[in-house]
All heavy atoms as an XYZ file, in Angstrom:
1001
protein
N       7.806     51.435    127.769
C       6.848     52.396    127.296
C       7.649     53.623    126.812
O       8.514     54.165    127.534
C       6.019     52.755    128.531
C       4.907     53.768    128.181
S       3.868     54.125    129.545
C       2.671     52.856    129.440
N       7.354     54.053    125.646
C       8.017     55.266    125.113
C       7.387     56.549    125.586
O       6.346     56.524    126.192
C       8.000     55.204    123.566
O       6.666     55.408    123.093
N       8.060     57.694    125.281
C       7.516     58.939    125.836
C       6.195     59.297    125.296
O       5.398     59.962    125.914
C       8.503     60.110    125.473
C       9.809     60.020    126.280
O       9.754     59.329    127.328
O      10.778     60.517    125.820
N       5.833     58.839    124.061
C       4.551     59.192    123.468
C       3.437     58.401    124.078
O       2.261     58.696    123.885
C       4.648     58.963    121.991
O       4.945     57.552    121.643
C       5.640     59.851    121.304
N       3.725     57.334    124.849
C       2.680     56.436    125.403
C       2.260     56.852    126.820
O       1.475     56.187    127.439
C       3.105     55.041    125.372
C       3.321     54.449    124.004
C       3.793     53.076    123.940
O       3.520     52.303    124.931
O       4.459     52.634    122.992
N       2.833     57.920    127.371
C       2.551     58.283    128.743
C       1.180     58.911    128.792
O       0.723     59.621    127.917
C       3.583     59.297    129.265
C       4.887     58.711    129.657
C       6.060     59.346    129.310
C       4.977     57.534    130.403
C       7.270     58.788    129.642
C       6.167     56.959    130.726
C       7.317     57.612    130.395
N       0.465     58.640    129.876
C      -0.844     59.243    130.146
C      -0.617     60.544    130.819
O      -0.205     60.611    131.962
C      -1.711     58.322    130.981
C      -3.086     58.818    131.186
O      -3.446     59.880    130.647
O      -3.847     58.050    131.900
N      -0.857     61.638    130.041
C      -0.651     62.956    130.635
C      -1.813     63.491    131.476
O      -1.726     64.518    132.124
C      -0.372     63.993    129.500
C       0.952     63.732    128.711
C       1.115     64.728    127.622
C       2.138     63.838    129.616
N      -2.889     62.712    131.487
C      -4.080     63.041    132.366
C      -3.882     62.345    133.716
O      -3.922     63.043    134.778
C      -5.378     62.623    131.593
C      -5.460     63.294    130.304
C      -6.563     63.006    132.514
C      -5.395     64.784    130.272
N      -3.838     61.078    133.685
C      -3.720     60.255    134.964
C      -2.207     59.948    135.163
O      -1.669     59.052    134.662
C      -4.519     58.965    134.875
C      -4.456     58.221    136.172
O      -3.984     58.701    137.193
N      -4.924     56.959    136.130
N      -1.592     60.805    135.989
C      -0.135     60.697    136.077
C       0.287     59.844    137.338
O       1.446     59.662    137.602
C       0.531     62.084    136.200
C       0.378     62.874    134.967
C       1.113     64.167    135.016
N       0.804     64.941    133.794
C       1.435     66.047    133.444
N       2.359     66.516    134.271
N       1.119     66.654    132.329
N      -0.734     59.348    137.994
C      -0.456     58.419    139.167
C      -1.393     57.258    139.051
O      -2.240     57.016    139.919
C      -0.678     59.185    140.460
C      -0.119     58.394    141.680
O       0.516     57.443    141.450
O      -0.420     58.848    142.819
N      -1.199     56.427    137.978
C      -2.139     55.309    137.789
C      -2.067     54.259    138.871
O      -3.094     53.549    139.111
C      -1.710     54.722    136.434
C      -0.352     55.143    136.277
C      -0.160     56.447    136.997
N      -0.988     54.140    139.561
C      -0.838     53.155    140.639
C      -1.183     53.758    142.053
O      -0.957     53.101    142.995
C       0.566     52.528    140.609
C       0.838     51.860    139.355
O      -0.034     51.214    138.691
N       2.097     51.775    138.997
N      -1.658     54.960    141.999
C      -2.034     55.671    143.237
C      -0.972     55.633    144.320
O      -1.186     55.257    145.497
C      -3.337     55.113    143.776
C      -4.520     55.243    142.785
C      -5.817     54.722    143.255
O      -5.824     54.105    144.352
O      -6.826     54.791    142.531
N       0.215     55.972    143.915
C       1.386     56.013    144.848
C       1.339     57.219    145.811
O       1.840     57.152    146.893
C       2.710     56.105    144.061
C       3.022     55.047    143.062
C       4.235     55.301    142.224
C       3.241     53.754    143.831
N       0.663     58.300    145.417
C       0.724     59.516    146.171
C      -0.645     60.006    146.619
O      -0.879     61.208    146.671
C       1.476     60.648    145.356
C       2.883     60.309    145.244
O       3.559     60.082    146.145
N       3.378     60.207    143.938
N      -1.499     59.099    146.990
C      -2.842     59.457    147.438
C      -2.795     60.226    148.801
O      -3.622     61.055    149.110
C      -3.752     58.222    147.714
C      -4.375     57.782    146.396
O      -4.301     58.471    145.363
N      -4.880     56.574    146.393
N      -1.739     60.033    149.587
C      -1.628     60.690    150.855
C      -1.218     62.174    150.774
O      -1.418     62.890    151.763
C      -0.595     59.957    151.696
O       0.661     59.905    151.066
C      -1.070     58.520    152.031
N      -0.711     62.647    149.715
C      -0.260     64.007    149.581
C      -1.266     64.864    148.857
O      -0.932     66.013    148.465
C       1.112     64.130    148.876
C       2.187     63.447    149.755
C       1.068     63.604    147.503
N      -2.486     64.410    148.633
C      -3.531     65.250    148.020
C      -4.052     66.288    149.061
O      -4.430     65.881    150.121
C      -4.698     64.410    147.558
C      -4.283     63.520    146.376
C      -5.463     62.708    145.898
O      -6.593     62.852    146.393
N      -5.249     61.788    144.949
N      -3.890     67.542    148.761
C      -4.199     68.568    149.752
C      -5.023     69.602    149.031
O      -4.491     70.582    148.494
C      -2.985     69.164    150.444
N      -6.363     69.494    149.003
C      -7.165     70.526    148.444
C      -7.518     71.522    149.552
O      -7.245     71.267    150.718
C      -8.486     69.917    147.891
N      -8.025     72.662    149.180
C      -8.315     73.742    150.159
C      -9.238     73.179    151.274
O      -9.044     73.422    152.436
C      -9.038     74.904    149.440
C      -9.427     76.073    150.235
C      -8.492     76.996    150.723
C     -10.783     76.208    150.645
C      -8.797     78.037    151.494
C     -11.122     77.321    151.400
C     -10.182     78.221    151.844
N     -10.242     72.415    150.920
C     -11.205     71.853    151.827
C     -10.557     70.857    152.798
O     -11.038     70.576    153.879
C     -12.375     71.158    151.097
C     -13.130     72.015    150.231
C     -12.492     72.338    148.853
O     -11.592     71.583    148.480
O     -12.890     73.342    148.256
N      -9.438     70.225    152.412
C      -8.752     69.331    153.258
C      -7.846     69.932    154.301
O      -7.422     69.358    155.246
C      -7.862     68.325    152.382
C      -8.626     67.536    151.416
O      -9.782     67.191    151.734
O      -8.064     67.183    150.330
N      -7.553     71.271    154.063
C      -6.601     71.981    154.911
C      -7.331     73.037    155.770
O      -7.052     73.148    156.986
C      -5.514     72.628    154.072
C      -4.534     73.411    154.890
C      -4.757     71.617    153.301
N      -8.250     73.757    155.194
C      -8.899     74.876    155.897
C     -10.391     74.617    155.951
O     -11.006     74.124    154.982
C      -8.656     76.101    155.163
C      -7.164     76.629    155.237
C      -6.971     77.859    154.273
C      -6.681     76.942    156.574
N     -11.018     74.929    157.060
C     -12.450     74.783    157.204
C     -12.860     75.645    158.423
O     -12.316     75.606    159.426
N     -13.958     76.360    158.147
C     -14.531     77.246    159.176
C     -15.733     76.524    159.791
O     -16.637     76.069    159.103
C     -14.976     78.665    158.626
C     -13.811     79.442    158.236
C     -14.284     80.873    157.723
O     -15.348     80.923    157.076
O     -13.542     81.804    158.075
N     -15.819     76.459    161.146
C     -16.983     75.831    161.760
C     -18.234     76.730    161.550
O     -18.144     77.901    161.211
C     -16.563     75.682    163.221
C     -15.658     76.826    163.443
C     -14.879     76.964    162.114
N     -19.425     76.156    161.814
C     -20.659     76.877    161.615
C     -20.722     78.156    162.502
O     -21.232     79.100    162.114
C     -21.834     75.996    161.973
C     -22.090     74.904    160.986
C     -22.473     75.437    159.612
O     -23.159     76.431    159.484
O     -21.996     74.870    158.608
N     -20.010     78.098    163.697
C     -20.132     79.255    164.590
C     -19.162     80.382    164.229
O     -19.291     81.464    164.863
C     -19.831     78.729    166.024
O     -18.526     78.195    166.040
N     -18.274     80.174    163.288
C     -17.362     81.245    162.963
C     -17.059     81.267    161.477
O     -16.331     80.463    160.944
C     -16.003     80.998    163.730
N     -17.747     82.143    160.781
C     -17.583     82.311    159.379
C     -16.952     83.695    159.064
O     -17.379     84.731    159.622
C     -18.868     82.258    158.635
C     -19.327     80.833    158.382
N     -20.373     80.515    157.484
C     -18.926     79.646    158.919
C     -20.493     79.191    157.479
N     -19.676     78.679    158.305
N     -15.963     83.707    158.213
C     -15.432     85.036    157.751
C     -16.348     85.598    156.653
O     -17.311     84.869    156.229
C     -14.021     84.804    157.245
O     -14.015     83.881    156.077
N     -16.053     86.774    156.201
C     -16.846     87.372    155.135
C     -16.631     86.515    153.906
O     -15.553     85.987    153.661
C     -16.252     88.802    154.838
C     -16.378     89.619    156.177
C     -16.975     89.482    153.794
C     -15.605     90.957    156.112
N     -17.675     86.393    153.135
C     -17.694     85.562    151.960
C     -16.587     85.858    150.992
O     -15.938     84.907    150.462
C     -19.042     85.626    151.241
C     -20.207     84.927    152.023
O     -19.895     84.235    153.022
O     -21.332     85.188    151.667
N     -16.268     87.093    150.758
C     -15.198     87.456    149.798
C     -13.887     86.967    150.296
O     -12.961     86.686    149.528
C     -15.272     88.964    149.416
S     -14.761     90.063    150.729
N     -13.592     87.022    151.670
C     -12.407     86.543    152.212
C     -12.269     85.063    152.029
O     -11.245     84.571    151.585
C     -12.337     86.903    153.727
C     -11.159     86.238    154.404
C     -12.278     88.396    154.005
N     -13.358     84.340    152.194
C     -13.284     82.909    152.101
C     -13.132     82.464    150.579
O     -12.253     81.649    150.308
C     -14.604     82.222    152.639
C     -14.538     80.822    152.679
C     -15.194     79.885    151.966
C     -13.727     80.030    153.524
N     -14.892     78.590    152.277
C     -13.983     78.614    153.274
C     -12.824     80.310    154.673
C     -13.365     77.585    154.035
C     -12.203     79.238    155.294
C     -12.492     77.933    154.960
N     -13.797     83.212    149.714
C     -13.623     82.868    148.326
C     -12.243     83.242    147.805
O     -11.594     82.441    147.116
C     -14.664     83.697    147.451
O     -15.960     83.442    147.974
C     -14.585     83.396    146.028
N     -11.759     84.397    148.157
C     -10.378     84.785    147.718
C      -9.301     83.958    148.429
O      -8.242     83.741    147.868
C     -10.165     86.304    147.982
C     -10.957     87.073    147.000
O     -11.055     86.772    145.826
N     -11.549     88.136    147.471
N      -9.595     83.525    149.676
C      -8.599     82.628    150.307
C      -8.439     81.319    149.543
O      -7.356     80.772    149.389
C      -9.043     82.300    151.753
O      -9.053     83.451    152.562
N      -9.606     80.837    149.108
C      -9.570     79.543    148.235
C      -8.715     79.780    146.984
O      -7.927     78.961    146.619
C     -11.040     79.192    147.902
C     -11.094     77.926    147.058
N     -11.036     77.974    145.689
C     -11.178     76.665    147.356
C     -11.094     76.792    145.204
N     -11.160     75.940    146.183
N      -9.003     80.944    146.315
C      -8.202     81.237    145.144
C      -6.690     81.403    145.393
O      -5.835     80.894    144.681
C      -8.744     82.514    144.467
C     -10.089     82.352    143.872
C     -10.674     83.604    143.265
C     -12.091     83.500    142.797
N     -12.677     84.765    142.361
N      -6.337     82.133    146.516
C      -4.966     82.319    146.927
C      -4.265     80.986    147.223
O      -3.150     80.737    146.796
C      -4.790     83.278    148.026
S      -5.201     84.984    147.625
N      -5.001     80.175    148.004
C      -4.408     78.814    148.324
C      -4.177     77.981    147.161
O      -3.091     77.461    146.974
C      -5.384     78.133    149.322
C      -5.030     76.734    149.678
C      -4.133     76.516    150.782
C      -5.367     75.599    148.924
C      -3.819     75.240    151.134
C      -4.954     74.339    149.219
C      -4.212     74.165    150.392
N      -5.184     77.840    146.276
C      -5.025     76.991    145.105
C      -3.983     77.567    144.135
O      -3.156     76.797    143.711
C      -6.389     76.963    144.342
O      -7.411     76.481    145.282
C      -6.365     76.002    143.182
N      -3.938     78.882    143.921
C      -2.956     79.454    143.036
C      -1.565     79.261    143.636
O      -0.608     78.903    142.933
C      -3.208     80.914    142.821
S      -2.080     81.714    141.742
N      -1.393     79.612    144.900
C      -0.090     79.447    145.560
C       0.383     77.977    145.525
O       1.572     77.766    145.236
N      -0.474     77.090    145.853
C      -0.026     75.706    145.819
C       0.307     75.238    144.385
O       1.341     74.623    144.170
C      -1.220     74.774    146.328
C      -0.897     73.289    146.347
C      -2.096     72.456    146.821
C      -3.093     72.472    145.715
N      -3.775     71.288    145.463
N      -0.526     75.574    143.407
C      -0.204     75.140    142.056
C       1.094     75.817    141.513
O       1.900     75.194    140.887
C      -1.367     75.502    141.135
C      -2.551     74.541    141.430
O      -2.448     73.521    142.000
N      -3.750     74.996    140.981
N       1.241     77.126    141.730
C       2.378     77.908    141.238
C       3.656     77.409    141.909
O       4.631     77.156    141.245
C       2.306     79.365    141.494
S       1.059     80.119    140.348
N       3.654     77.157    143.262
C       4.799     76.735    143.892
C       5.221     75.286    143.467
O       6.370     75.026    143.220
C       4.546     76.739    145.398
S       6.013     76.209    146.412
N       4.158     74.407    143.292
C       4.457     73.107    142.848
C       5.068     73.049    141.437
O       6.071     72.355    141.206
C       3.248     72.171    142.916
C       3.532     70.785    142.414
C       4.099     69.858    143.264
C       3.223     70.380    141.129
C       4.445     68.572    142.848
C       3.534     69.099    140.694
C       4.133     68.218    141.552
O       4.444     66.956    141.079
N       4.468     73.808    140.553
C       5.014     73.919    139.206
C       6.356     74.510    139.130
O       7.280     74.002    138.422
C       4.052     74.662    138.293
C       2.766     73.920    138.033
C       1.741     74.647    137.170
C       0.500     73.730    137.107
N      -0.591     74.451    136.473
N       6.617     75.535    139.993
C       7.974     76.146    140.058
C       8.979     75.153    140.529
O      10.031     74.895    139.929
C       7.978     77.391    140.897
C       9.317     77.999    141.045
C       9.909     78.739    140.069
C       9.987     77.853    142.314
C      11.159     79.300    140.238
C      11.209     78.424    142.518
C      11.824     79.140    141.421
N       8.720     74.451    141.630
C       9.651     73.465    142.236
C       9.862     72.291    141.329
O      10.926     71.826    141.151
C       9.107     73.068    143.627
C       9.098     74.101    144.676
S      10.726     74.789    145.020
C      11.532     73.367    145.737
N       8.779     71.819    140.695
C       8.967     70.638    139.794
C       9.748     71.010    138.601
O      10.586     70.244    138.036
C       7.604     70.025    139.458
O       6.841     70.913    138.743
N       9.542     72.280    138.095
C      10.345     72.707    136.889
C      11.791     72.914    137.338
O      12.692     72.537    136.548
C       9.790     74.098    136.373
O       8.431     73.926    136.052
C      10.550     74.612    135.184
N      12.048     73.461    138.475
C      13.364     73.775    138.965
C      14.144     72.469    139.286
O      15.339     72.297    138.951
C      13.304     74.712    140.144
C      14.616     75.241    140.712
C      15.244     76.152    139.715
C      14.393     75.956    142.026
N      13.482     71.557    139.926
C      14.168     70.354    140.550
C      13.813     69.037    139.941
O      14.470     68.050    140.074
C      13.903     70.306    142.061
S      14.374     71.792    142.910
N      12.649     68.999    139.273
C      12.038     67.719    138.799
C      12.993     66.882    137.993
O      13.148     65.656    138.168
N      13.650     67.457    136.968
C      14.416     66.705    136.052
C      15.686     66.179    136.790
O      16.065     64.954    136.634
C      14.926     67.601    134.855
C      13.787     68.032    133.952
C      14.297     69.009    132.928
C      13.062     66.896    133.335
N      16.339     66.982    137.618
C      17.466     66.498    138.363
C      17.101     65.357    139.327
O      17.795     64.396    139.473
C      18.151     67.667    139.103
S      18.808     68.904    138.059
N      15.994     65.560    140.004
C      15.565     64.555    140.979
C      15.176     63.277    140.255
O      15.505     62.120    140.729
C      14.425     65.042    141.850
C      14.929     66.140    142.716
C      13.775     63.957    142.637
C      13.871     66.924    143.545
N      14.500     63.386    139.077
C      14.117     62.213    138.290
C      15.441     61.422    137.792
O      15.494     60.277    137.897
C      13.297     62.571    137.110
N      16.405     62.270    137.413
C      17.697     61.624    137.010
C      18.349     60.940    138.192
O      18.872     59.770    138.085
C      18.685     62.675    136.431
C      20.066     62.239    136.029
C      19.994     61.183    134.950
C      20.887     63.418    135.604
N      18.329     61.537    139.403
C      18.874     60.938    140.582
C      18.201     59.645    140.862
O      18.836     58.615    141.092
C      18.783     61.879    141.800
C      19.044     61.162    143.096
C      20.311     60.839    143.555
C      17.981     60.710    143.873
C      20.498     60.119    144.686
C      18.190     59.997    145.012
C      19.454     59.681    145.429
O      19.652     58.995    146.575
N      16.837     59.641    140.945
C      16.123     58.397    141.272
C      16.309     57.329    140.154
O      16.334     56.158    140.521
C      14.641     58.685    141.525
C      14.415     59.303    142.843
C      14.041     60.508    143.168
C      14.709     58.635    144.149
N      13.960     60.733    144.546
C      14.438     59.545    145.176
C      15.099     57.382    144.485
C      14.549     59.248    146.544
C      15.292     57.064    145.863
C      14.952     57.948    146.835
N      16.456     57.724    138.934
C      16.712     56.769    137.871
C      18.044     56.074    138.179
O      18.149     54.828    138.025
N      19.038     56.841    138.491
C      20.370     56.304    138.783
C      20.383     55.484    140.030
O      20.966     54.435    140.112
C      21.420     57.480    138.924
S      21.789     58.285    137.362
N      19.601     55.910    140.993
C      19.557     55.151    142.322
C      18.901     53.755    142.083
O      19.480     52.769    142.505
C      18.645     55.959    143.297
C      18.505     55.266    144.609
C      19.739     55.314    145.497
O      20.561     56.156    145.352
O      19.819     54.434    146.330
N      17.796     53.709    141.373
C      17.240     52.389    141.086
C      18.113     51.583    140.087
O      18.090     50.349    140.198
C      15.784     52.528    140.547
C      14.837     52.892    141.673
C      14.344     54.149    141.849
C      14.460     51.901    142.530
C      13.454     54.428    142.874
C      13.586     52.167    143.582
C      13.102     53.452    143.787
N      18.780     52.221    139.171
C      19.701     51.494    138.392
C      20.802     50.871    139.236
O      21.222     49.717    139.053
C      20.394     52.431    137.378
N      21.354     51.596    140.239
C      22.397     51.049    141.165
C      21.808     49.914    142.025
O      22.529     48.963    142.286
C      22.996     52.157    141.992
C      23.836     53.132    141.289
S      24.721     54.325    142.267
C      23.379     55.378    142.656
N      20.589     50.060    142.493
C      19.967     49.014    143.259
C      19.813     47.701    142.391
O      20.120     46.613    142.850
C      18.556     49.482    143.752
C      18.866     50.533    144.887
C      17.791     48.299    144.307
C      17.566     51.294    145.296
N      19.361     47.900    141.142
C      19.208     46.744    140.232
C      20.543     46.182    139.931
O      20.707     44.955    139.969
C      18.544     47.248    138.920
O      17.275     47.822    139.305
C      18.290     46.018    138.005
N      21.558     46.987    139.686
C      22.926     46.510    139.380
C      23.417     45.663    140.604
O      23.925     44.540    140.434
C      23.852     47.707    139.093
C      25.292     47.263    139.015
C      25.752     46.778    137.749
C      26.128     47.261    140.094
C      27.084     46.389    137.648
C      27.465     46.844    139.998
C      27.929     46.425    138.718
N      23.209     46.181    141.808
C      23.630     45.499    142.960
C      22.998     44.125    143.145
O      23.540     43.128    143.445
C      23.431     46.330    144.239
C      24.043     45.722    145.459
O      25.208     45.196    145.450
N      23.359     45.815    146.540
N      21.654     44.150    142.902
C      20.881     42.917    143.029
C      21.340     41.839    141.966
O      21.603     40.705    142.329
C      19.389     43.159    142.898
N      21.546     42.346    140.689
C      21.910     41.410    139.646
C      23.294     40.868    139.721
O      23.579     39.710    139.554
C      21.655     42.069    138.277
C      22.178     41.297    137.094
C      20.176     42.268    138.030
N      24.210     41.792    139.994
C      25.651     41.464    139.905
C      26.258     41.059    141.251
O      27.374     40.520    141.246
C      26.447     42.547    139.270
C      26.024     42.760    137.827
C      25.170     43.654    137.365
C      26.501     41.889    136.781
N      25.043     43.502    136.020
C      25.815     42.431    135.580
C      27.287     40.838    136.603
C      25.980     41.855    134.305
C      27.488     40.273    135.397
C      26.853     40.778    134.228
N      25.625     41.377    142.338
C      26.335     41.165    143.672
C      25.417     40.184    144.559
O      25.890     39.148    144.948
C      26.599     42.453    144.443
S      27.652     43.542    143.542
N      24.205     40.643    144.890
C      23.354     39.926    145.828
C      22.952     38.554    145.389
O      23.155     37.540    146.039
C      22.146     40.732    146.198
S      22.525     42.292    147.088
N      22.413     38.503    144.133
C      21.948     37.180    143.620
C      23.098     36.153    143.531
O      22.906     35.034    144.050
C      21.170     37.336    142.307
O      20.118     38.262    142.545
C      20.652     36.050    141.772
N      24.257     36.532    142.863
C      25.284     35.565    142.882
C      25.814     35.171    144.305
O      26.125     34.042    144.506
C      26.384     36.216    142.011
C      25.644     37.229    141.224
C      24.570     37.657    142.068
N      25.828     36.180    145.135
C      26.316     35.918    146.495
C      25.409     34.980    147.243
O      25.813     34.038    147.943
N      24.057     35.215    147.052
C      23.104     34.271    147.719
C      23.200     32.836    147.110
O      23.070     31.869    147.820
C      21.675     34.747    147.534
C      21.290     35.989    148.385
C      19.974     36.559    148.005
C      21.314     35.585    149.891
N      23.485     32.744    145.796
C      23.606     31.478    145.158
C      24.866     30.754    145.817
O      24.752     29.524    146.102
C      23.791     31.598    143.680
C      23.820     30.349    142.929
C      22.506     29.520    142.997
C      22.580     28.293    142.132
N      21.429     27.545    142.168
N      25.987     31.450    145.884
C      27.165     30.846    146.422
C      26.993     30.460    147.870
O      27.409     29.353    148.318
C      28.352     31.842    146.294
N      26.276     31.272    148.684
C      26.000     31.028    150.033
C      25.097     29.739    150.150
O      25.304     28.917    150.950
C      25.275     32.218    150.637
C      25.160     32.269    152.105
C      26.334     32.265    152.936
C      23.896     32.261    152.709
C      26.176     32.318    154.301
C      23.782     32.260    154.111
C      24.901     32.378    154.900
O      24.848     32.373    156.296
N      24.118     29.638    149.323
C      23.295     28.428    149.307
C      24.016     27.188    148.917
O      23.778     26.142    149.511
N      24.983     27.300    147.999
C      25.838     26.090    147.679
C      26.689     25.690    148.834
O      26.726     24.499    149.234
C      26.716     26.409    146.428
C      25.807     26.506    145.190
C      27.756     25.321    146.244
C      26.548     27.072    144.031
N      27.319     26.630    149.470
C      28.181     26.299    150.659
C      27.329     25.740    151.815
O      27.737     24.722    152.432
C      28.952     27.574    151.127
C      29.647     27.358    152.421
C      29.962     27.989    150.060
N      26.192     26.378    152.109
C      25.361     25.818    153.142
C      24.770     24.554    152.865
O      24.574     23.686    153.696
C      24.215     26.889    153.465
C      24.685     28.122    154.228
C      23.515     29.003    154.511
C      25.444     27.799    155.536
N      24.514     24.221    151.549
C      24.063     22.922    151.129
C      25.044     21.857    151.409
O      24.723     20.763    151.894
N      26.355     22.148    151.193
C      27.437     21.202    151.525
C      27.562     20.997    153.029
O      27.623     19.914    153.488
C      28.767     21.720    150.923
C      29.922     20.883    151.413
C      28.747     21.705    149.386
N      27.392     22.205    153.746
C      27.455     22.084    155.200
C      26.330     21.263    155.759
O      26.449     20.483    156.681
C      27.388     23.429    155.870
S      28.934     24.370    155.592
N      25.142     21.378    155.200
C      23.893     20.699    155.586
C      24.086     19.169    155.386
O      23.802     18.393    156.257
C      22.710     21.193    154.852
C      21.449     20.569    155.249
C      20.293     21.006    154.426
O      20.407     21.581    153.337
N      19.050     20.813    154.928
N      24.678     18.825    154.264
C      24.896     17.412    153.994
C      25.934     16.855    154.944
O      25.842     15.731    155.481
C      25.401     17.191    152.536
C      24.282     17.434    151.596
C      24.651     17.292    150.082
N      25.501     16.160    149.859
C      26.413     16.171    148.730
N      26.438     17.146    148.000
N      27.153     15.093    148.627
N      27.016     17.633    155.248
C      28.071     17.170    156.182
C      27.484     16.941    157.579
O      27.711     15.884    158.165
C      29.208     18.223    156.199
C      30.224     17.883    157.241
C      31.160     16.896    157.092
C      30.233     18.647    158.447
C      32.131     16.602    158.044
C      31.215     18.335    159.431
C      32.118     17.333    159.250
N      26.784     18.007    158.107
C      26.270     17.861    159.430
C      25.114     16.803    159.519
O      24.997     16.182    160.550
C      25.894     19.222    160.002
C      27.003     20.078    160.338
C      27.265     21.281    159.678
C      27.855     19.762    161.346
C      28.336     22.088    159.918
C      28.961     20.568    161.662
C      29.184     21.759    160.970
N      24.351     16.728    158.465
C      23.335     15.730    158.451
C      23.917     14.275    158.496
O      23.354     13.448    159.156
N      25.019     14.117    157.772
C      25.672     12.771    157.778
C      26.224     12.535    159.230
O      26.086     11.415    159.737
C      26.754     12.743    156.764
O      26.209     12.992    155.460
C      27.500     11.384    156.733
N      26.871     13.563    159.795
C      27.394     13.357    161.209
C      26.332     13.063    162.187
O      26.470     12.092    163.019
C      28.109     14.694    161.611
S      29.651     14.891    160.696
N      25.207     13.721    162.078
C      24.104     13.475    163.027
C      23.526     12.049    162.728
O      23.250     11.323    163.697
C      22.984     14.526    162.861
C      23.547     15.892    163.429
C      21.674     14.174    163.517
C      22.644     17.033    163.197
N      23.372     11.659    161.483
C      22.825     10.385    161.196
C      23.750      9.279    161.664
O      23.255      8.218    162.103
C      22.553     10.285    159.656
N      25.071      9.482    161.554
C      26.024      8.447    161.905
C      26.334      8.383    163.398
O      26.525      7.330    163.969
C      27.398      8.643    161.138
S      27.218      8.360    159.425
N      26.342      9.509    164.098
C      26.822      9.588    165.514
C      25.610      9.779    166.462
O      25.503      9.052    167.451
C      27.737     10.722    165.695
S      29.227     10.590    164.701
N      24.745     10.710    166.199
C      23.708     11.038    167.150
C      22.435     10.177    167.072
O      21.867      9.776    168.058
C      23.317     12.520    167.033
C      22.490     13.110    168.075
C      23.191     13.006    169.465
C      22.239     14.597    167.808
N      22.140      9.804    165.777
C      20.885      8.941    165.593
C      20.932      7.584    166.317
O      19.942      7.235    166.954
C      20.650      8.799    164.100
N      22.070      6.873    166.254
C      22.101      5.563    166.940
C      21.977      5.776    168.459
O      21.332      4.934    169.100
C      23.472      4.996    166.556
C      23.851      5.701    165.297
C      23.239      7.027    165.374
N      22.608      6.803    168.998
C      22.501      7.073    170.469
C      21.057      7.367    170.810
O      20.537      6.777    171.807
C      23.450      8.171    170.855
C      23.241      8.585    172.338
C      24.921      7.836    170.637
N      20.394      8.217    170.058
C      18.998      8.542    170.367
C      18.123      7.323    170.197
O      17.205      7.165    171.006
C      18.567      9.770    169.467
S      19.339     11.292    169.755
N      18.379      6.550    169.160
C      17.583      5.351    168.985
C      17.758      4.351    170.143
O      16.793      3.815    170.663
C      18.004      4.667    167.674
C      17.139      3.531    167.185
C      17.472      3.010    165.826
O      18.059      3.726    165.019
O      17.305      1.763    165.688
N      18.956      4.203    170.626
C      19.228      3.310    171.707
C      18.588      3.763    172.980
O      17.913      2.990    173.688
C      20.760      3.204    171.930
O      21.345      2.686    170.706
C      21.057      2.244    173.132
N      18.681      5.101    173.318
C      17.971      5.663    174.469
C      16.488      5.533    174.306
O      15.819      5.183    175.300
C      18.405      7.112    174.625
C      19.900      7.225    175.022
C      17.552      7.825    175.744
C      20.467      8.640    175.095
N      15.999      5.694    173.135
C      14.539      5.500    172.915
C      14.130      4.085    173.219
O      13.051      3.822    173.853
N      14.927      3.098    172.757
C      14.566      1.664    173.016
C      14.684      1.366    174.514
O      13.832      0.621    175.021
C      15.530      0.775    172.284
C      15.285      0.666    170.804
C      16.456     -0.082    170.050
C      13.955      0.030    170.475
N      15.619      2.002    175.251
C      15.777      1.705    176.649
C      14.586      2.267    177.364
O      13.926      1.554    178.237
C      17.089      2.444    177.232
C      18.311      1.702    176.851
S      19.831      2.617    177.381
C      19.368      3.619    178.681
N      14.096      3.494    177.035
C      12.913      4.014    177.727
C      11.613      3.391    177.264
O      10.615      3.521    177.939
C      12.904      5.555    177.568
C      13.960      6.279    178.388
C      14.952      6.992    177.816
C      13.925      6.117    179.766
C      15.888      7.617    178.544
C      14.903      6.768    180.571
C      15.862      7.574    179.936
N      11.594      2.766    176.079
C      10.327      2.158    175.607
C      10.001      0.928    176.470
O       8.819      0.482    176.461
C      10.495      1.808    174.198
O      11.351      0.695    173.989
N      10.898      0.356    177.214
C      10.622     -0.812    177.983
C      10.078     -0.496    179.379
O       9.663     -1.325    180.151
C      11.924     -1.668    178.227
C      12.560     -2.109    176.971
C      11.734     -3.088    176.221
C      12.417     -3.518    174.951
N      11.508     -4.204    174.058
N      10.067      0.805    179.701
C       9.499      1.237    181.005
C       7.963      1.205    180.955
O       7.393      1.728    180.016
C       9.959      2.703    181.368
C      11.525      2.771    181.552
C       9.291      3.232    182.597
C      12.029      4.140    181.745
N       7.396      0.604    182.004
C       6.010      0.557    182.102
C       5.572      1.159    183.429
O       6.216      0.893    184.467
C       5.548     -0.918    182.042
C       5.765     -1.557    180.716
C       5.277     -2.948    180.613
O       4.825     -3.550    181.604
N       5.385     -3.612    179.484
N       4.505      1.896    183.403
C       3.995      2.570    184.558
C       2.678      1.996    184.904
O       1.808      1.893    184.098
C       3.877      4.095    184.426
C       5.300      4.694    184.057
C       3.271      4.742    185.585
C       5.227      6.167    183.703
N       2.565      1.516    186.184
C       1.302      0.942    186.625
C       0.761      1.763    187.844
O       1.532      2.156    188.703
C       1.518     -0.461    187.000
N      -0.537      1.895    187.858
C      -1.150      2.607    189.025
C      -1.425      1.555    190.133
O      -1.796      0.449    189.859
C      -2.519      3.187    188.590
C      -2.395      4.492    187.867
C      -3.813      5.054    187.701
C      -3.709      6.495    187.168
N      -5.074      7.043    187.059
N      -1.038      2.079    191.311
C      -1.353      1.092    192.392
C      -2.312      1.565    193.377
O      -2.671      2.729    193.434
C      -0.027      0.825    193.122
O       0.598      2.028    193.599
């Protein structure tokens, strides 16, 4: 997706950050038995909203680009590690274990299976009768 295709209205289409939504009503609330003066409540709402928006915009302007660059590099390193280290390592491990599985499977089939089969035949001749 190029820069011109970004949705500047809905910036969280996958709803990754639903838990950090903090509106005035989510943080402050006066019970019915205790109400401040209306102008205090109204101006508190304005101060909260303005402070939250200004601080977020300031912090995202100050740090957003550097943090985005960091996370881009972090995910690039994770992808690099998965593509060039983990996947080939798992493939090699699977090949080695496949050979081990065949070796031990043959050993069990040649050595242990006849013994188990013989013991099974011996115990199959046992009959239990109620007296």
